[in-house]
N, C-alpha and C positions, 0 to 999 in steps of 0.2 A: 160381277159381284160388287156391291157398294162398300166403300170403306166405312168403318164405324166412326172414323174421325172426319169424314167428309163434311165440309161446311164452309162458311165464309171466313176468310182471314179477317181478324178484327184489328190487330195491331201488334206492337212490340212494347215491352216494358223496359225502362232504363232506371237503374238504381242511382240514388243520389242522396247526399247528406241533407239537402234542402230541396225536395222535389218541386215545391211551388216556385222557388227562385229559378231553378233550371228550366222549368216549363215557361216562365215569363221570358227567359233569354231566347229560347227557341221560337216562342210566339212572335217576339219582336224581329228575330232574324228571318223567319220564314213567312210572316204575315198570316199565320194560322191562329184561329181563336182558341182560347181555353174553353173547353166544353164542359168540364166538371172539375170541382175541387172539393176535397174533404181532408181532414187531418191525415197526413202521411201519403196522400195520393193526389196528383193533379193530372188531368187528361187534356191533351192537346188534340183538337179536331182538325184533320186535314181538309175535309169538306163534308157537307151534310151527307150522312149515310156512308161516308168513306172510311178508310182505316184511321186508326188513332195511334198516338204515341202516349204511353202512360208513364209518368214519372212517379216512382215509388220510394218511400223512405227506406234508407239502408243504414242501420246502426253499425258503427265500426267500419264504415265505408273506406276503402283504400282505392284511390284512383289508379287506373292503369298507366303504364309508362309507354312512351313512344320515343324512339323505336324500342322494341322488346329488349328486356334485360333479364338474363337468367336469374331465377329466384324471386323475381318481382311480379306483381299482378300484370298479366298480359291483357291487351285489348281483345275482348271476345267478339265484338262486332263494332261497326262504326257506321255513321251516316255519310252518304255521298250526296252532295247537293250541286246540281248543275247550274252554272251562272253564265251570263253573257260577258260581263266585265270582271275579270278575276281580281284585278287590283282594287277596284271599287268595292267588290264584295268582301275582300279581306279587310279593308279599312273599316267597313261597316261592322263586320263581326268583331273586330278588335275594339271598336268604340262601344259595342254592347257588352264587352267583358271577356271575349275570347282572347287566347294568346297564340301567337304563331309558334308552331313547333320548331325545334332546333334543326331537325333533319327534314329535308324536302326532297323526296325521291323522284319527282317527275316535274317537268317544266310546265305543263298545263294543269297541274293540281297543286293546291296548297293544303297542307295538313295543319289544322288548328286544334287547340284544346279548349273545350267549353269551360265555363266557370267551375264545374265539378271535376275537370281533368279528363273527360272523355275525349279522345281524338275524333275529329270529323273532317271530311274533305270537301273543299270547294273545288269543283272541276269546271274548267273553262269549256263552254259549248262552242266547239269548232264546226258545228253542223250548219 
């Protein structure tokens, strides 16, 4: 029996106080082009026909905290980005507007906060 929701995965949506600015940050960080922009929504295209990351306007936005703190907005999801040179990737992300998180739980991973405060991880490719 076929699922009623069977289909192609399109992407994920990330809330932000300034979706266009956050999309430009990730566009510069990942080298992915902005595929669509309208008031309150900016779409980052991973590849032609591929999945997308949608940045949406969030009024009253409260950034998550890392590490989690009782009673505060938790991280609901985060992006993991595999890199070859961890130190260089961290330096580039910081130059683009990210901040290094105070707690770093793994030697081969760096937790950073994007300009809207969402945690994301740069993971060294040891393969």
